[in-house]
C-alpha angles and dihedrals in degrees: 000000000000091000091055091051091050093046092050092048091051090052089054092046089245136111137232121231118238120241111269090230091058091050091048092048093050090048092052093046091049091051092049091049090050091051091049092052090048091051091050092049092049092046092051094045 
């Protein structure tokens, strides 16, 4: 379903917005990954 929306938008020269929940989830996961890396660096140092 999403792929079809993206393909149709590309044919029109347009784009399809991502779902806000997906963006929020990726932001949270990125922040958690950053905190994990920081904890590893501080623990090793």
